[in-house]
N, CA, C and O of each residue as an XYZ file, in Angstrom:
912
protein
N       0.835     -1.201      0.000
C       0.000      0.000      0.000
C       0.875      1.259      0.000
O       0.627      2.191     -0.765
N       1.881      1.281      0.846
C       2.785      2.437      0.873
C       3.481      2.618     -0.472
O       3.668      3.743     -0.935
N       3.856      1.522     -1.084
C       4.520      1.583     -2.403
C       3.620      2.216     -3.444
O       4.079      2.994     -4.279
N       2.324      1.881     -3.396
C       1.353      2.426     -4.353
C       1.180      3.928     -4.165
O       1.128      4.684     -5.135
N       1.092      4.350     -2.908
C       0.902      5.782     -2.620
C       2.138      6.563     -3.053
O       2.032      7.649     -3.624
N       3.330      5.986     -2.769
C       4.559      6.662     -3.149
C       4.654      6.817     -4.667
O       5.064      7.870     -5.155
N       4.282      5.784     -5.413
C       4.333      5.854     -6.881
C       3.330      6.856     -7.426
O       3.604      7.567     -8.393
N       2.155      6.902     -6.788
C       1.114      7.847     -7.208
C       1.582      9.286     -7.006
O       1.391     10.140     -7.871
N       2.196      9.541     -5.852
C       2.694     10.890     -5.583
C       3.804     11.281     -6.558
O       3.884     12.430     -6.992
N       4.665     10.305     -6.899
C       5.754     10.570     -7.839
C       5.207     10.919     -9.223
O       5.722     11.818     -9.889
N       4.167     10.210     -9.654
C       3.551     10.484    -10.954
C       2.896     11.856    -10.963
O       3.000     12.595    -11.943
N       2.213     12.199     -9.856
C       1.570     13.511     -9.781
C       2.613     14.632     -9.803
O       2.392     15.675    -10.418
N       3.736     14.418     -9.139
C       4.790     15.423     -9.112
C       5.407     15.616    -10.512
O       5.693     16.743    -10.916
N       5.609     14.504    -11.249
C       6.142     14.592    -12.614
C       5.166     15.314    -13.523
O       5.567     16.130    -14.353
N       3.878     15.012    -13.367
C       2.866     15.678    -14.186
C       2.836     17.171    -13.910
O       2.663     17.981    -14.821
N       3.008     17.530    -12.632
C       3.014     18.943    -12.259
C       4.202     19.670    -12.891
O       4.060     20.808    -13.337
N       5.366     19.029    -12.934
C       6.558     19.630    -13.552
C       6.334     19.847    -15.041
O       6.680     20.896    -15.585
N       5.749     18.838    -15.699
C       5.478     18.966    -17.133
C       4.492     20.086    -17.415
O       4.641     20.819    -18.393
N       3.478     20.220    -16.554
C       2.475     21.266    -16.723
C       3.111     22.659    -16.575
O       2.825     23.568    -17.353
N       3.983     22.807    -15.556
C       4.659     24.098    -15.343
C       5.564     24.433    -16.531
O       5.604     25.581    -16.975
N       6.294     23.429    -17.049
C       7.177     23.661    -18.199
C       6.376     24.067    -19.427
O       6.777     24.960    -20.173
N       5.231     23.397    -19.634
C       4.376     23.725    -20.784
C       3.861     25.158    -20.687
O       3.880     25.899    -21.670
N       3.404     25.543    -19.504
C       2.875     26.898    -19.325
C       3.978     27.942    -19.532
O       3.724     29.014    -20.081
N       5.201     27.628    -19.092
C       6.302     28.576    -19.260
C       6.647     28.776    -20.735
O       6.816     29.906    -21.194
N       6.752     27.650    -21.486
C       7.055     27.749    -22.911
C       5.937     28.451    -23.667
O       6.198     29.228    -24.586
N       4.693     28.182    -23.285
C       3.559     28.822    -23.960
C       3.565     30.326    -23.716
O       3.305     31.111    -24.628
N       3.865     30.723    -22.479
C       3.902     32.143    -22.152
C       5.059     32.831    -22.878
O       4.898     33.940    -23.388
N       6.246     32.168    -22.929
C       7.403     32.756    -23.604
C       7.145     32.905    -25.099
O       7.487     33.928    -25.692
N       6.534     31.874    -25.715
C       6.235     31.949    -27.152
C       5.219     33.022    -27.459
O       5.340     33.726    -28.462
N       4.214     33.156    -26.605
C       3.194     34.185    -26.802
C       3.802     35.574    -26.697
O       3.467     36.460    -27.484
N       4.694     35.773    -25.731
C       5.342     37.070    -25.572
C       6.229     37.391    -26.765
O       6.296     38.539    -27.202
N       6.919     36.365    -27.298
C       7.805     36.568    -28.457
C       7.013     36.914    -29.698
O       7.389     37.816    -30.448
N       5.907     36.196    -29.924
C       5.093     36.463    -31.108
C       4.416     37.820    -31.035
O       4.177     38.452    -32.064
N       4.103     38.276    -29.811
C       3.440     39.568    -29.670
C       4.344     40.722    -30.087
O       3.867     41.809    -30.411
N       5.662     40.475    -30.078
C       6.595     41.520    -30.462
C       6.786     41.609    -31.973
O       7.429     42.537    -32.465
N       6.231     40.651    -32.708
C       6.356     40.643    -34.157
C       4.997     40.900    -34.792
O       3.976     40.403    -34.317
N       4.991     41.676    -35.867
C       3.748     41.901    -36.608
C       3.514     40.725    -37.544
O       4.433     39.959    -37.835
N       2.281     40.587    -38.011
C       1.963     39.506    -38.942
C       2.772     39.634    -40.232
O       3.157     38.632    -40.835
N       3.026     40.881    -40.652
C       3.803     41.088    -41.865
C       5.242     40.598    -41.686
O       5.813     39.995    -42.595
N       5.820     40.857    -40.520
C       7.189     40.402    -40.249
C       7.261     38.887    -40.190
O       8.213     38.277    -40.677
N       6.227     38.278    -39.579
C       6.211     36.810    -39.495
C       6.119     36.204    -40.888
O       6.826     35.245    -41.197
N       5.245     36.762    -41.737
C       5.091     36.248    -43.099
C       6.375     36.431    -43.895
O       6.774     35.550    -44.657
N       7.025     37.592    -43.712
C       8.270     37.852    -44.442
C       9.358     36.871    -44.037
O      10.119     36.394    -44.879
N       9.430     36.569    -42.734
C      10.472     35.635    -42.272
C      10.195     34.212    -42.748
O      11.122     33.460    -43.048
N       8.916     33.848    -42.816
C       8.575     32.511    -43.299
C       8.895     32.356    -44.782
O       9.225     31.262    -45.240
N       8.794     33.467    -45.537
C       9.053     33.406    -46.972
C      10.535     33.566    -47.302
O      10.967     33.193    -48.393
N      11.316     34.115    -46.374
C      12.725     34.380    -46.675
C      13.481     33.069    -46.873
O      13.229     32.076    -46.192
N      14.429     33.095    -47.841
C      15.181     31.890    -48.169
C      16.651     32.220    -48.337
O      17.013     33.347    -48.676
N      17.488     31.237    -48.100
C      18.908     31.336    -48.354
C      19.255     30.399    -49.508
O      18.968     29.204    -49.448
N      19.872     30.942    -50.559
C      20.223     30.154    -51.735
C      21.665     29.693    -51.620
O      22.554     30.482    -51.301
N      21.893     28.410    -51.880
C      23.232     27.830    -51.833
C      23.513     27.134    -53.151
O      22.711     26.318    -53.605
N      24.647     27.447    -53.773
C      25.063     26.803    -55.015
C      26.314     25.999    -54.736
O      27.301     26.523    -54.220
N      26.266     24.717    -55.081
C      27.393     23.821    -54.846
C      28.148     23.598    -56.142
O      27.555     23.121    -57.110
N      29.441     23.924    -56.201
C      30.205     23.700    -57.431
C      30.212     22.224    -57.804
O      30.181     21.354    -56.934
N      30.252     21.950    -59.106
C      30.291     20.560    -59.551
C      31.625     19.939    -59.168
O      32.644     20.623    -59.073
N      31.600     18.648    -58.953
C      32.799     17.955    -58.496
C      33.798     17.700    -59.608
O      34.992     17.541    -59.353
N      33.321     17.663    -60.821
C      34.235     17.355    -61.920
C      33.650     17.844    -63.228
O      32.436     17.999    -63.365
N      34.524     18.082    -64.178
C      34.094     18.385    -65.540
C      33.936     17.052    -66.248
O      34.864     16.244    -66.292
N      32.755     16.831    -66.798
C      32.459     15.528    -67.384
C      33.102     15.387    -68.751
O      33.726     14.370    -69.054
N      32.944     16.420    -69.577
C      33.484     16.361    -70.937
C      34.281     17.620    -71.203
O      33.857     18.715    -70.836
N      35.413     17.476    -71.829
C      36.224     18.628    -72.195
C      36.925     18.303    -73.499
O      37.616     17.290    -73.612
N      36.742     19.168    -74.478
C      37.431     18.926    -75.739
C      37.823     20.252    -76.369
O      37.177     21.278    -76.157
N      38.857     20.209    -77.120
C      39.347     21.379    -77.812
C      39.062     21.223    -79.294
O      39.161     20.125    -79.841
N      38.715     22.304    -79.931
C      38.374     22.250    -81.339
C      38.867     23.518    -82.022
O      38.626     24.628    -81.548
N      39.554     23.340    -83.131
C      40.098     24.487    -83.847
C      38.997     25.187    -84.634
O      38.064     24.553    -85.126
N      39.125     26.514    -84.742
C      38.213     27.317    -85.536
C      39.013     27.989    -86.658
O      40.242     28.043    -86.603
N      38.320     28.492    -87.660
C      38.984     29.107    -88.800
C      39.065     30.625    -88.692
O      39.455     31.291    -89.651
N      38.703     31.177    -87.546
C      38.758     32.618    -87.359
C      39.800     32.943    -86.294
O      40.454     32.046    -85.764
N      39.953     34.237    -85.982
C      40.824     34.584    -84.881
C      40.142     34.362    -83.548
O      40.755     34.552    -82.498
N      38.871     33.957    -83.577
C      38.335     33.191    -82.450
C      38.883     31.800    -82.703
O      38.248     30.992    -83.381
N      40.040     31.523    -82.170
C      40.866     30.431    -82.696
C      40.706     29.092    -81.983
O      41.214     28.079    -82.465
N      40.022     29.066    -80.868
C      39.901     27.795    -80.154
C      38.593     27.763    -79.379
O      38.075     28.797    -78.957
N      38.084     26.580    -79.207
C      36.819     26.409    -78.505
C      36.913     25.210    -77.566
O      37.470     24.174    -77.932
N      36.378     25.346    -76.376
C      36.297     24.241    -75.434
C      34.843     24.016    -75.063
O      34.123     24.956    -74.727
N      34.419     22.770    -75.124
C      33.058     22.401    -74.727
C      33.156     21.544    -73.477
O      33.860     20.535    -73.466
N      32.463     21.935    -72.441
C      32.517     21.189    -71.186
C      31.117     21.024    -70.627
O      30.235     21.845    -70.878
N      30.920     19.967    -69.875
C      29.644     19.707    -69.211
C      29.846     19.766    -67.706
O      30.850     19.281    -67.184
N      28.890     20.361    -67.016
C      28.985     20.558    -65.573
C      27.677     20.123    -64.917
O      26.589     20.405    -65.419
N      27.804     19.442    -63.805
C      26.642     19.092    -62.990
C      26.674     20.001    -61.763
O      27.557     19.891    -60.911
N      25.704     20.891    -61.692
C      25.684     21.909    -60.642
C      24.469     21.683    -59.741
O      23.351     21.488    -60.219
N      24.708     21.711    -58.450
C      23.629     21.609    -57.471
C      23.330     22.995    -56.912
O      24.238     23.719    -56.503
N      22.072     23.350    -56.897
C      21.642     24.625    -56.309
C      20.496     24.338    -55.352
O      19.633     23.510    -55.643
N      20.484     25.013    -54.224
C      19.444     24.765    -53.226
C      19.086     26.062    -52.520
O      19.877     27.004    -52.468
N      17.895     26.086    -51.988
C      17.459     27.223    -51.176
C      16.701     26.669    -49.979
O      16.110     25.592    -50.057
N      16.718     27.388    -48.893
C      16.024     26.936    -47.699
C      15.513     28.127    -46.918
O      16.027     29.239    -47.040
N      14.521     27.886    -46.135
C      13.947     28.931    -45.304
C      14.865     29.194    -44.111
O      15.537     28.293    -43.610
N      14.874     30.446    -43.675
C      15.682     30.775    -42.499
C      15.002     30.316    -41.211
O      15.623     30.293    -40.148
N      13.721     29.950    -41.311
C      12.965     29.513    -40.133
C      12.619     28.035    -40.173
O      12.817     27.315    -39.194
N      12.092     27.582    -41.326
C      11.521     26.242    -41.406
C      12.543     25.237    -41.916
O      13.465     25.615    -42.639
N      12.401     23.972    -41.557
C      13.330     22.939    -42.036
C      13.178     22.708    -43.534
O      12.163     23.072    -44.127
N      14.198     22.100    -44.140
C      14.240     21.931    -45.589
C      13.106     21.057    -46.103
O      12.595     21.310    -47.194
N      12.698     20.040    -45.356
C      11.644     19.162    -45.870
C      10.294     19.872    -45.947
O       9.356     19.377    -46.573
N      10.206     21.040    -45.303
C       8.977     21.828    -45.386
C       9.093     22.967    -46.399
O       8.194     23.157    -47.219
N      10.183     23.720    -46.351
C      10.284     24.923    -47.179
C      11.563     24.963    -48.012
O      11.903     26.017    -48.549
N      12.270     23.863    -48.133
C      13.500     23.848    -48.913
C      13.260     23.483    -50.365
O      12.194     22.983    -50.725
N      14.253     23.736    -51.190
C      14.184     23.399    -52.608
C      15.594     23.104    -53.097
O      16.555     23.756    -52.689
N      15.706     22.114    -53.978
C      17.020     21.682    -54.459
C      16.882     21.181    -55.890
O      15.905     20.519    -56.238
N      17.886     21.510    -56.723
C      17.874     21.016    -58.093
C      19.278     20.658    -58.541
O      20.265     21.166    -58.010
N      19.351     19.781    -59.520
C      20.603     19.410    -60.163
C      20.492     19.787    -61.638
O      19.565     19.366    -62.330
N      21.443     20.579    -62.104
C      21.443     21.058    -63.485
C      22.620     20.461    -64.235
O      23.763     20.539    -63.783
N      22.331     19.864    -65.385
C      23.379     19.415    -66.297
C      23.510     20.469    -67.379
O      22.608     20.629    -68.201
N      24.620     21.191    -67.390
C      24.805     22.299    -68.322
C      25.999     22.020    -69.234
O      27.068     21.613    -68.779
N      25.794     22.245    -70.510
C      26.893     22.165    -71.469
C      27.254     23.589    -71.882
O      26.404     24.354    -72.337
N      28.524     23.925    -71.715
C      28.982     25.292    -71.948
C      30.050     25.301    -73.032
O      30.941     24.452    -73.056
N      29.943     26.273    -73.924
C      30.933     26.457    -74.983
C      31.726     27.735    -74.699
O      31.167     28.830    -74.639
N      33.019     27.574    -74.530
C      33.907     28.712    -74.271
C      34.788     28.915    -75.499
O      35.445     27.981    -75.960
N      34.798     30.139    -76.028
C      35.584     30.472    -77.210
C      36.721     31.403    -76.807
O      36.510     32.393    -76.107
N      37.916     31.074    -77.253
C      39.094     31.890    -76.959
C      39.737     32.347    -78.263
O      39.571     31.715    -79.306
N      40.456     33.432    -78.191
C      41.115     33.938    -79.391
C      41.854     35.221    -79.088
O      42.164     35.526    -77.937
N      42.132     35.969    -80.148
C      42.922     37.193    -80.047
C      42.040     38.381    -80.417
O      41.367     38.372    -81.448
N      42.052     39.385    -79.578
C      41.306     40.615    -79.834
C      42.201     41.562    -80.636
O      43.055     42.251    -80.078
N      41.989     41.583    -81.958
C      42.855     42.376    -82.830
C      42.614     43.872    -82.685
O      43.402     44.678    -83.180
N      41.534     44.247    -82.011
C      41.299     45.679    -81.799
C      42.343     46.276    -80.866
O      42.485     47.497    -80.797
N      43.076     45.430    -80.148
C      44.116     45.910    -79.238
C      45.473     46.074    -79.920
O      46.432     46.543    -79.306
N      45.547     45.682    -81.200
C      46.807     45.823    -81.931
C      46.959     47.277    -82.382
O      46.075     47.812    -83.051
N      48.069     47.915    -82.022
C      48.339     49.304    -82.375
C      49.258     49.376    -83.605
O      49.878     48.385    -83.993
N      49.329     50.570    -84.206
C      50.233     50.749    -85.345
C      51.682     50.472    -84.947
O      52.471     49.954    -85.737
N      52.013     50.828    -83.713
C      53.382     50.600    -83.240
C      53.699     49.121    -83.057
O      54.857     48.741    -82.883
N      52.657     48.290    -83.097
C      52.866     46.846    -82.940
C      53.187     46.170    -84.275
O      53.498     44.980    -84.304
N      53.113     46.925    -85.389
C      53.335     46.355    -86.718
C      54.540     47.045    -87.356
O      54.609     48.272    -87.430
N      55.467     46.239    -87.806
C      56.690     46.771    -88.419
C      56.875     46.083    -89.775
O      57.041     44.866    -89.846
N      56.845     46.881    -90.851
C      56.960     46.340    -92.208
C      58.239     46.866    -92.854
O      58.453     48.076    -92.923
N      59.076     45.968    -93.319
C      60.294     46.316    -94.060
C      60.320     45.444    -95.312
O      60.627     44.254    -95.243
N      59.999     46.037    -96.440
C      59.989     45.280    -97.691
C      58.974     44.151    -97.638
O      57.786     44.375    -97.406
N      59.461     42.931    -97.856
C      58.573     41.773    -97.839
C      58.592     41.053    -96.481
O      58.182     39.899    -96.357
N      59.086     41.784    -95.469
C      59.112     41.220    -94.113
C      58.163     42.011    -93.213
O      58.128     43.240    -93.268
N      57.406     41.311    -92.397
C      56.490     41.954    -91.458
C      56.671     41.319    -90.084
O      56.769     40.099    -89.945
N      56.711     42.176    -89.084
C      56.763     41.724    -87.689
C      55.561     42.323    -86.973
O      55.278     43.512    -87.115
N      54.859     41.505    -86.207
C      53.647     41.967    -85.520
C      53.638     41.450    -84.087
O      54.001     40.305    -83.821
N      53.222     42.305    -83.186
C      53.092     41.935    -81.766
C      51.601     41.803    -81.457
O      50.829     42.734    -81.682
N      51.210     40.656    -80.947
C      49.798     40.378    -80.684
C      49.508     40.386    -79.187
O      50.370     40.022    -78.386
N      48.299     40.799    -78.806
C      47.897     40.671    -77.399
C      47.691     39.208    -77.056
O      47.403     38.389    -77.928
N      47.838     38.891    -75.796
C      47.683     37.501    -75.356
C      46.269     36.994    -75.640
O      45.311     37.764    -75.573
N      46.134     35.707    -75.958
C      44.789     35.142    -76.145
C      43.944     35.311    -74.883
O      44.468     35.343    -73.769
N      42.655     35.418    -75.074
C      41.744     35.599    -73.961
C      40.432     34.897    -74.257
O      40.171     34.503    -75.393
N      39.609     34.742    -73.232
C      38.271     34.189    -73.437
C      37.398     35.273    -74.064
O      37.209     36.343    -73.484
N      36.879     34.992    -75.230
C      36.069     35.972    -75.946
C      34.586     35.820    -75.653
O      33.845     36.803    -75.669
N      34.148     34.598    -75.386
C      32.725     34.383    -75.087
C      32.545     33.061    -74.369
O      33.370     32.153    -74.475
N      31.444     32.976    -73.636
C      31.051     31.727    -72.968
C      29.528     31.666    -73.005
O      28.856     32.590    -72.546
N      28.995     30.606    -73.537
C      27.543     30.500    -73.650
C      27.086     29.085    -73.322
O      27.830     28.119    -73.493
N      25.854     28.983    -72.850
C      25.256     27.691    -72.523
C      24.534     27.143    -73.743
O      23.750     27.849    -74.378
N      24.797     25.902    -74.065
C      24.096     25.218    -75.153
C      22.744     24.742    -74.618
O      22.668     23.757    -73.883
N      21.678     25.454    -74.997
C      20.358     25.164    -74.437
C      19.868     23.770    -74.802
O      19.169     23.129    -74.017
N      20.230     23.300    -75.987
C      19.762     21.984    -76.436
C      20.350     20.855    -75.600
O      19.768     19.775    -75.503
N      21.512     21.113    -74.995
C      22.198     20.079    -74.222
C      22.176     20.373    -72.724
O      22.925     19.761    -71.963
N      21.330     21.297    -72.299
C      21.274     21.693    -70.889
C      19.874     21.419    -70.346
O      18.872     21.739    -70.987
N      19.820     20.822    -69.156
C      18.509     20.511    -68.580
C      18.623     20.313    -67.076
O      19.689     19.994    -66.551
N      17.499     20.510    -66.399
C      17.374     20.170    -64.982
C      16.918     18.713    -64.917
O      15.822     18.395    -65.377
N      17.723     17.837    -64.363
C      17.365     16.424    -64.359
C      16.914     15.926    -62.981
O      16.542     14.761    -62.837
N      16.945     16.784    -61.991
C      16.429     16.396    -60.673
C      15.998     17.648    -59.932
O      16.698     18.660    -59.947
N      14.834     17.575    -59.280
C      14.351     18.728    -58.510
C      13.534     18.224    -57.331
O      12.662     17.370    -57.491
N      13.813     18.750    -56.158
C      13.099     18.390    -54.941
C      12.514     19.650    -54.311
O      13.158     20.699    -54.275
N      11.289     19.531    -53.817
C      10.628     20.672    -53.181
C      10.066     20.241    -51.833
O       9.628     19.104    -51.659
N      10.086     21.177    -50.878
C       9.482     20.932    -49.577
C       7.963     20.901    -49.677
O       7.390     21.330    -50.679
N       7.324     20.398    -48.647
C       5.872     20.251    -48.651
C       5.151     21.585    -48.814
O       4.059     21.640    -49.379
N       5.754     22.645    -48.324
C       5.091     23.949    -48.363
C       5.532     24.811    -49.544
O       5.124     25.968    -49.647
N       6.360     24.262    -50.437
C       6.809     25.009    -51.617
C       5.868     24.703    -52.770
O       5.928     23.621    -53.354
N       5.003     25.646    -53.099
C       4.033     25.449    -54.171
C       4.505     26.076    -55.483
O       4.159     25.592    -56.560
N       5.297     27.156    -55.398
C       5.826     27.810    -56.591
C       7.346     27.662    -56.606
O       8.023     28.197    -55.728
N       7.898     26.939    -57.594
C       9.352     26.755    -57.647
C      10.084     28.096    -57.730
O       9.581     29.054    -58.317
N      11.247     28.146    -57.149
C      12.079     29.352    -57.158
C      12.718     29.491    -58.544
O      13.603     28.715    -58.905
N      12.259     30.492    -59.324
C      12.783     30.681    -60.680
C      14.242     31.121    -60.657
O      14.986     30.861    -61.603
N      14.644     31.772    -59.603
C      16.020     32.261    -59.518
C      17.014     31.128    -59.282
O      18.208     31.282    -59.537
N      16.526     30.002    -58.801
C      17.417     28.900    -58.444
C      18.127     28.348    -59.683
O      19.341     28.142    -59.661
N      17.381     28.110    -60.752
C      17.988     27.589    -61.984
C      18.946     28.611    -62.586
O      19.991     28.239    -63.118
N      18.602     29.890    -62.507
C      19.482     30.928    -63.035
C      20.809     30.959    -62.288
O      21.865     31.131    -62.897
N      20.757     30.792    -60.957
C      21.982     30.753    -60.175
C      22.842     29.560    -60.565
O      24.067     29.665    -60.612
N      22.203     28.417    -60.847
C      22.942     27.226    -61.267
C      23.608     27.460    -62.627
O      24.738     27.024    -62.845
N      22.913     28.145    -63.538
C      23.476     28.440    -64.856
C      24.695     29.370    -64.736
O      25.710     29.164    -65.401
N      24.580     30.378    -63.891
C      25.706     31.289    -63.700
C      26.910     30.558    -63.118
O      28.054     30.844    -63.472
N      26.638     29.607    -62.217
C      27.726     28.820    -61.639
C      28.400     27.966    -62.713
O      29.624     27.836    -62.729
N      27.603     27.386    -63.607
C      28.158     26.569    -64.690
C      29.038     27.411    -65.611
O      30.107     26.961    -66.024
N      28.600     28.627    -65.937
C      29.410     29.518    -66.775
C      30.723     29.879    -66.089
O      31.780     29.905    -66.720
N      30.642     30.157    -64.791
C      31.845     30.495    -64.038
C      32.825     29.329    -64.008
O      34.030     29.518    -64.176
N      32.306     28.127    -63.794
C      33.172     26.941    -63.759
C      33.802     26.693    -65.123
O      34.972     26.321    -65.207
N      33.026     26.899    -66.202
C      33.552     26.667    -67.547
C      34.686     27.639    -67.861
O      35.696     27.248    -68.447
N      34.521     28.910    -67.472
C      35.594     29.885    -67.685
C      36.856     29.494    -66.906
O      37.968     29.565    -67.429
N      36.668     29.086    -65.662
C      37.804     28.701    -64.839
C      38.494     27.464    -65.412
O      39.722     27.377    -65.426
N      37.695     26.514    -65.882
C      38.264     25.299    -66.475
C      39.046     25.628    -67.741
O      40.087     25.026    -68.007
N      38.548     26.581    -68.520
C      39.239     26.975    -69.750
C      40.600     27.589    -69.430
O      41.585     27.313    -70.115
N      40.654     28.419    -68.391
C      41.915     29.054    -68.020
C      42.923     28.040    -67.483
O      44.131     28.210    -67.645
N      42.415     26.982    -66.840
C      43.307     25.985    -66.247
C      43.701     24.893    -67.234
O      44.624     24.122    -66.973
N      43.007     24.826    -68.360
C      43.301     23.798    -69.359
C      44.347     24.329    -70.345
O      44.957     25.374    -70.120
N      44.536     23.601    -71.419
C      45.468     24.043    -72.459
C      44.812     24.894    -73.521
O      45.363     25.055    -74.610
N      43.643     25.445    -73.227
C      42.898     26.193    -74.242
C      43.657     27.423    -74.722
O      43.680     27.696    -75.922
N      44.284     28.178    -73.804
C      44.955     29.406    -74.197
C      46.192     29.120    -75.063
O      46.449     29.832    -76.034
N      46.944     28.092    -74.714
C      48.088     27.712    -75.548
C      47.632     27.240    -76.919
O      48.275     27.522    -77.930
N      46.519     26.522    -76.946
C      45.956     26.047    -78.206
C      45.501     27.237    -79.051
O      45.727     27.269    -80.261
N      44.852     28.224    -78.399
C      44.385     29.422    -79.105
C      45.568     30.212    -79.657
O      45.500     30.737    -80.768
N      46.639     30.297    -78.896
C      47.846     31.005    -79.344
C      48.427     30.328    -80.594
O      48.764     31.001    -81.568
N      48.539     29.015    -80.558
C      49.107     28.269    -81.684
C      48.266     28.454    -82.938
O      48.806     28.703    -84.016
N      46.936     28.334    -82.805
C      46.062     28.457    -83.971
C      46.048     29.894    -84.497
O      45.926     30.111    -85.702
N      46.174     30.884    -83.590
C      46.222     32.282    -84.027
C      47.471     32.529    -84.863
O      47.409     33.200    -85.894
N      48.598     31.992    -84.424
C      49.843     32.156    -85.185
C      49.712     31.511    -86.563
O      50.116     32.098    -87.566
N      49.147     30.305    -86.611
C      48.989     29.623    -87.900
C      48.085     30.421    -88.837
O      48.410     30.615    -90.008
N      46.946     30.882    -88.311
C      45.992     31.620    -89.143
C      46.587     32.927    -89.649
O      46.426     33.285    -90.816
N      47.279     33.637    -88.758
C      47.820     34.936    -89.136
C      48.988     34.789    -90.101
O      49.139     35.596    -91.018
N      49.807     33.778    -89.907
C      50.911     33.544    -90.847
C      50.370     33.267    -92.250
O      50.858     33.826    -93.232
N      49.366     32.409    -92.336
C      48.779     32.089    -93.638
C      48.181     33.339    -94.285
O      48.304     33.544    -95.493
N      47.528     34.172    -93.463
C      46.902     35.390    -93.977
C      47.958     36.362    -94.515
O      47.800     36.923    -95.599
N      49.038     36.555    -93.744
C      50.074     37.507    -94.157
C      50.879     36.987    -95.352
O      51.284     37.771    -96.211
N      51.111     35.690    -95.412
C      51.781     35.123    -96.585
C      50.916     35.317    -97.830
O      51.426     35.582    -98.919
N      49.601     35.182    -97.652
C      48.697     35.384    -98.785
C      48.716     36.830    -99.268
O      48.415     37.099   -100.431
N      49.069     37.763    -98.381
C      49.174     39.168    -98.765
C      50.481     39.470    -99.488
O      50.661     40.573   -100.004
N      51.397     38.500    -99.532
C      52.638     38.686   -100.269
C      53.881     38.799    -99.411
O      54.983     38.913    -99.946
N      53.736     38.770    -98.099
C      54.922     38.824    -97.230
C      55.617     37.466    -97.215
O      54.987     36.427    -97.016
N      56.934     37.502    -97.432
C      57.694     36.257    -97.448
C      58.214     35.878    -96.058
O      58.373     34.698    -95.742
N      58.472     36.887    -95.242
C      58.935     36.636    -93.883
C      57.919     37.209    -92.900
O      57.559     38.384    -92.973
N      57.474     36.382    -92.001
C      56.478     36.799    -91.007
C      57.011     36.466    -89.623
O      57.338     35.317    -89.328
N      57.091     37.464    -88.800
C      57.527     37.262    -87.408
C      56.383     37.672    -86.474
O      55.875     38.792    -86.538
N      56.002     36.751    -85.624
C      54.897     37.016    -84.684
C      55.423     36.914    -83.264
O      55.988     35.899    -82.858
N      55.223     37.982    -82.529
C      55.587     37.989    -81.118
C      54.337     38.308    -80.303
O      53.328     38.778    -80.830
N      54.435     38.038    -79.012
C      53.299     38.284    -78.123
C      53.683     39.361    -77.119
O      54.863     39.552    -76.826
N      52.703     40.053    -76.603
C      52.971     41.189    -75.720
C      53.778     40.796    -74.498
O      54.623     41.568    -74.044
N      53.537     39.621    -73.962
C      54.316     39.189    -72.791
C      55.785     39.032    -73.156
O      56.666     39.347    -72.356
N      56.049     38.543    -74.371
C      57.438     38.397    -74.814
C      58.099     39.768    -74.951
O      59.264     39.935    -74.590
N      57.349     40.758    -75.477
C      57.886     42.097    -75.631
C      58.157     42.732    -74.271
O      59.183     43.385    -74.079
N      57.236     42.537    -73.329
C      57.427     43.100    -72.002
C      58.614     42.470    -71.298
O      59.365     43.154    -70.602
N      58.788     41.139    -71.480
C      59.945     40.472    -70.877
C      61.250     40.983    -71.480
O      62.261     41.128    -70.793
N      61.197     41.253    -72.794
C      62.397     41.763    -73.446
C      62.751     43.150    -72.929
O      63.924     43.444    -72.700
N      61.739     44.012    -72.741
C      61.970     45.358    -72.226
C      62.532     45.305    -70.818
O      63.450     46.054    -70.481
N      61.974     44.406    -69.982
C      62.450     44.284    -68.611
C      63.914     43.847    -68.597
O      64.703     44.309    -67.773
N      64.268     42.942    -69.528
C      65.647     42.487    -69.604
C      66.593     43.597    -70.013
O      67.693     43.713    -69.474
N      66.158     44.428    -70.983
C      66.985     45.549    -71.430
C      67.181     46.567    -70.316
O      68.274     47.107    -70.147
N      66.104     46.833    -69.546
C      66.197     47.778    -68.432
C      67.119     47.242    -67.334
O      67.847     47.999    -66.692
N      67.074     45.915    -67.131
C      67.929     45.315    -66.116
C      69.398     45.395    -66.510
O      70.267     45.618    -65.668
N      69.669     45.208    -67.827
C      71.060     45.302    -68.298
C      71.566     46.726    -68.270
O      72.758     46.973    -68.089
N      70.617     47.694    -68.457
C      71.030     49.091    -68.444
C      71.368     49.520    -67.033
O      71.741     50.672    -66.810
């Protein structure tokens, strides 16, 4: 009998503690919500943080010669993950995530508008020309080969975030440019530019063609200044 009474009192005491804790949390939550307007609450529920995850690897990369002074092209494919989440609610309720497979074409070449008169020296049938370093001239997404192949939405996400796919596309373009700079694209563009320009100048009647690059000229000047 004593054991039963003791257990009953213990249960009543535990229930009383739970009741006090519940009332405290309810009062604290009510006080917190009273300090926020309905507009602020709605704005916070709608607010999202967008996260773009760089792709782990370039799937395809190839170099291809062109017949213009846009002298080289690299085509690469990137798998980019982009996600957004609410600052208040968990991802399974208000989060969104997509995977984009993007194919990007990066074109490199020589900008001849940077060639000055002082960069060209003609003596009889000999011509010497100094060219600016090859650079990325354009980067574009191939729409026919680009698609969203996976998309997840939280239970409370009824309208997909249109900005999410755009952020993924911008990330793919950025990665393609970086990959082009780290690959052999610029050296390839330099080689093809020299070949194209030599053929063009020989066709104009020059028998001797000398092509130098601005970095070579700058290194030569630095060497002359050092010797002086």
